[in-house]
C-alpha positions in Angstrom: 19.5 7.6 -12.3 22.8 8.7 -11.9 23.9 7.6 -8.6 26.2 4.4 -8.7 24.6 1.9 -6.7 27.5 1.6 -4.4 26.6 5.0 -3.1 23.1 4.2 -2.4 23.7 2.5 0.9 24.8 5.8 2.1 21.4 7.5 1.6 19.3 8.3 4.8 15.9 9.6 5.2 16.2 12.9 3.6 18.2 11.3 0.8 15.9 8.3 0.0 13.3 11.2 -0.4 15.2 13.4 -2.7 16.6 10.4 -4.7 12.9 9.1 -5.6 12.0 13.2 -6.3 14.7 13.4 -8.9 13.8 9.6 -10.4 10.1 11.2 -10.8 11.1 14.7 -12.1 13.5 12.7 -14.6 11.0 10.7 -16.1 7.9 13.0 -15.4 6.6 12.1 -18.7 6.0 8.4 -18.3 4.9 8.9 -14.7 2.2 11.2 -15.6 0.8 8.6 -18.2 1.2 5.8 -15.4 -0.6 8.4 -12.9 -3.5 9.0 -15.4 -4.1 5.3 -16.3 -3.6 4.2 -12.6 -2.8 6.2 -10.0 -5.6 8.6 -10.8 -8.2 6.1 -10.8 -6.8 4.4 -7.7 -6.9 7.7 -5.6 -10.8 8.2 -6.9 -11.8 4.7 -5.8 -10.0 5.5 -2.3 -11.9 8.9 -1.7 -15.0 7.7 -3.0 -15.0 4.7 -0.5 -14.6 7.2 2.3 -17.6 9.2 1.1 -20.0 6.3 -0.1 -19.1 4.5 3.1 -20.0 7.9 5.2 -23.3 8.1 3.7 -24.1 4.3 4.0 -23.3 4.3 7.6 -25.2 7.2 8.6 -28.1 5.6 7.1 -27.6 2.4 9.2 -27.0 4.5 12.2 -30.2 6.3 11.7 -32.4 3.4 11.2 -31.1 1.3 13.8 -32.1 3.8 16.4 -35.5 4.2 14.8 -35.2 0.5 15.3 -34.9 0.6 18.9 -37.7 3.2 19.4 -40.3 1.0 17.5 -39.8 -1.8 19.3 -43.3 -3.7 19.3 -45.0 -1.3 16.6 -46.1 -2.3 13.1 -42.8 -0.2 11.9 -40.3 -3.0 13.7 -40.5 -5.1 10.9 -40.0 -2.6 8.3 -37.2 -1.0 9.5 -35.8 -4.5 10.0 -36.0 -5.3 7.0 -34.6 -2.2 5.4 -31.6 -2.7 7.9 -30.8 -6.1 6.4 -30.6 -4.6 2.9 -28.7 -1.7 3.7 -26.1 -3.8 5.7 -25.9 -6.1 2.6 -25.4 -3.1 0.2 -22.4 -2.2 2.5 -20.8 -5.1 2.6 -21.2 -5.5 -1.2 -19.7 -2.1 -1.6 -16.9 -3.0 0.7 -16.1 -6.1 -1.0 -16.1 -4.4 -4.5 -14.1 -1.3 -2.9 -11.5 -3.9 -2.1 -11.4 -5.7 -5.2 -10.8 -2.6 -7.3 -8.4 -0.7 -5.0 -6.2 -4.0 -4.7 -6.2 -4.6 -8.6 -5.4 -0.8 -9.2 -2.8 -0.6 -6.1 -1.0 -4.0 -7.6 -1.1 -2.6 -11.4 0.4 0.5 -10.2 3.1 -1.0 -8.0 4.2 -3.2 -11.3 3.9 -0.5 -13.3 6.0 2.2 -11.2 8.7 -0.6 -10.1 9.4 -1.8 -13.9 9.8 1.8 -15.0 12.4 2.6 -12.3 14.2 -0.6 -13.1 14.6 0.8 -16.7 15.6 4.0 -15.4 18.2 2.5 -13.3 19.7 0.6 -16.3 19.5 3.9 -18.6 16.9 1.8 -20.8 14.8 3.6 -23.0 11.1 2.8 -21.9 7.8 3.3 -23.4 4.5 3.8 -22.0 3.2 1.0 -24.3 6.0 -1.5 -23.1 4.9 -0.8 -19.0 1.1 -1.6 -20.2 2.1 -5.0 -22.0 4.6 -6.0 -19.0 2.3 -5.0 -16.1 -0.3 -7.8 -16.6 2.4 -10.3 -16.6 3.8 -8.7 -13.3 0.9 -8.6 -11.6 0.2 -12.0 -11.3 3.4 -12.6 -9.2 2.5 -9.5 -7.1 -1.1 -11.0 -6.5 0.6 -14.1 -5.2 3.0 -12.2 -3.1 0.0 -10.3 -1.5 -2.0 -13.7 -1.0 1.0 -14.9 1.0 1.6 -12.0 3.3 -2.6 -11.7 3.5 -2.7 -15.3 4.8 0.7 -14.4 7.1 -1.3 -11.4 8.8 -4.5 -13.5 9.0 -2.9 -16.2 11.0 -0.6 -13.2 13.1 -4.0 -11.4 13.9 -5.9 -14.5 15.0 -2.8 -15.5 17.4 -2.8 -12.1 18.9 -6.3 -11.8 19.4 -6.3 -15.2 20.9 -3.6 -14.6 23.2 -5.2 -10.9 24.5 -8.6 -12.5 25.2 -6.5 -15.4 27.1 -5.1 -12.8 29.2 -8.0 -10.6 29.7 -9.8 -13.9 31.0 -7.1 -15.0 33.3 -5.8 -11.9 34.8 -9.1 -10.0 34.4 -8.9 -6.3 35.6 -5.6 -6.7 37.9 -2.7 -4.6 37.8 -0.3 -7.1 35.9 -3.1 -8.1 33.6 -3.4 -5.0 32.4 0.3 -4.1 32.0 0.7 -7.5 30.1 -2.1 -6.5 28.0 -0.3 -3.1 27.1 2.8 -5.2 26.4 1.4 -7.4 24.3 -0.5 -4.7 22.2 3.0 -2.8 21.8 4.6 -5.9 20.4 1.3 -6.5 18.1 1.7 -2.9 16.5 5.4 -3.3 16.1 4.9 -6.7 14.3 2.2 -5.4 12.0 4.4 -2.5 11.0 7.2 -4.6 10.4 4.9 -7.0 8.2 4.0 -4.0 6.4 7.2 -2.9 5.6 8.5 -6.4 4.3 5.3 -6.7 2.5 6.0 -3.7 0.5 9.8 -4.5 0.1 8.7 -7.9 -1.2 6.3 -6.3 -3.9 9.6 -5.0 -5.6 11.3 -8.2 -5.2 8.5 -10.0 -6.8 8.5 -7.6 -9.8 12.6 -7.5 -10.3 13.6 -11.1 -9.2 12.5 -14.5 -9.8 11.4 -14.6 -6.3 7.8 -14.2 -5.7 5.3 -15.5 -2.7 6.6 -16.9 0.2 10.3 -16.7 -1.4 9.8 -13.1 -1.8 8.6 -12.5 1.8 11.6 -14.2 2.8 14.2 -12.1 0.3 12.7 -9.2 1.5 13.3 -10.1 5.4 16.9 -10.5 4.6 17.3 -7.4 2.9 15.8 -5.3 5.1 18.2 -6.3 7.9 20.4 -3.0 8.5 18.0 -0.9 7.2 15.1 -1.6 9.2 14.9 2.0 11.2 15.0 3.6 7.7 12.3 1.7 6.2 10.1 2.0 9.5 10.7 5.8 9.5 9.7 6.2 5.7 6.7 3.8 6.4 5.4 6.4 9.4 5.9 9.7 7.2 3.9 8.0 4.7 1.2 6.8 6.8 1.0 10.2 8.3 0.6 11.8 5.2 -1.7 9.6 4.2 -3.8 10.0 7.6 -3.5 14.0 7.1 -5.1 13.8 3.6 -7.9 11.5 4.7 -8.7 13.6 7.5 -8.9 16.7 5.3 -10.9 15.1 3.2 -13.4 13.7 5.8 -13.3 17.0 7.7 -13.7 19.4 4.6 -15.8 17.3 2.3 -17.5 14.7 3.4 -19.0 15.3 6.9 -19.5 19.5 6.0 -21.6 18.1 3.1 -23.4 15.4 5.4 -24.2 18.0 8.0 -25.1 21.2 5.8 -25.3 19.9 2.3 -24.1 23.7 1.6 -20.9 25.2 0.6 -20.6 23.0 -2.7 -18.2 25.1 -4.7 -15.6 25.0 -1.9 -16.3 21.4 -1.5 -15.3 20.8 -4.9 -12.3 22.6 -4.2 -11.2 20.7 -1.5 -11.9 17.4 -3.1 -9.9 18.1 -6.1 -7.1 19.2 -3.8 -7.3 16.3 -1.6 -7.2 13.9 -4.8 -4.2 15.5 -6.1 -2.3 15.2 -3.0 -3.4 11.4 -2.7 -2.4 10.9 -6.1 0.9 12.4 -5.8 1.4 10.7 -2.6 0.8 7.1 -4.2 3.4 7.9 -6.7 5.7 9.1 -4.6 5.4 5.9 -1.9 5.6 3.5 -4.8 8.5 5.1 -6.0 10.5 5.0 -2.5 9.5 1.6 -2.2 11.7 0.6 -5.2 14.5 3.3 -3.9 14.4 1.7 -0.6 14.9 -1.8 -2.5 18.3 -0.5 -4.3 19.4 1.0 -0.8 19.1 -2.3 1.0 20.9 -4.2 -2.0 23.5 -2.0 -1.8 24.1 -2.1 1.9 24.2 -5.9 1.5 26.8 -5.5 -1.1 24.5 -7.4 -4.0 25.4 -5.4 -6.7 22.8 -5.5 -9.5 24.3 -6.2 -13.0 22.6 -3.3 -14.8 23.2 -5.4 -18.3 21.2 -8.6 -17.1 18.6 -6.4 -15.5 18.2 -4.5 -18.8 18.1 -8.0 -20.8 15.7 -9.3 -18.8 13.3 -6.2 -18.4 12.8 -5.9 -22.0 9.9 -7.5 -23.5 10.6 -10.3 -26.4 7.5 -11.5 -28.2 5.3 -9.8 -25.5 6.1 -11.8 -22.7 8.0 -10.6 -19.5 10.9 -12.7 -18.5 11.6 -11.8 -14.8 15.2 -11.3 -13.5 17.1 -14.7 -12.5 18.5 -14.5 -8.9 22.0 -14.9 -10.1 21.7 -11.8 -12.2 20.5 -9.7 -9.3 22.0 -11.1 -6.2 25.3 -12.6 -4.9 27.4 -10.5 -7.2 29.1 -8.7 -4.2 31.5 -5.7 -4.6 34.1 -4.4 -2.1 33.7 -1.4 -0.1 
């Protein structure tokens, strides 16, 4: 990364995307290795989940319709047992998917953020070094994830309870409907905000000594002044993910489920979606780190490259997280 940190604060939406692309291009060899090891399996798990879920749900819906038609017949109990097994299989598959996706996602985040930090400090980094650091960084990321998971759970519980209370009190009145729409809009805005904070907190957990609740607090402070930029990037990435997912569901999953034909075309579409999704995951993780640098620059918190370089190095196979005094509070004049 040739751009000085003082200049990072002036990056706009297109500047962030261009800087992220330049980082990947400049370090394409190690990012290719990270992609082959972590991001490609992450994309495969994501697309496999869509395909298998569609198959399992189709069977469940078919058997539930058959169950409704067989009430009072000998087939009813057999279909009920089949449905119980299918629902159990469905939930077990969902649990396995969430576990694998979470592990691969956190490992990919650790690898990409650490690599970009090395690029930022102009330190040579090898794939072997990245793999040795990632498991230790992953633990910090997991604690941060657990904290944001609890926060999101409480937030959703409160929001749903409040909406139910409005529906019970106001009913179908015009005032009740208007209030419900306002609450829904606020809920969606809060969800986006918490997601953006979590993404930045993941970078903080890798590059600074803070993780968990402290990383979330640090992320919330950093994002001030750059919230619009962060939200704009978030929506672009989410829209891109939705387009790839829709393309996969339409051209691969549902077509195969209806006709079973066109296998060569389905394979081609699946490969295209797989490549696009992998590139999107890598690009998104890179953008998270660039936004972190933009926020640090905006708040005039200069990162000491020498200190960062020392702390990112691996000594005796142990990862030493960057101390807050090395990353924060070294303000520079604009």
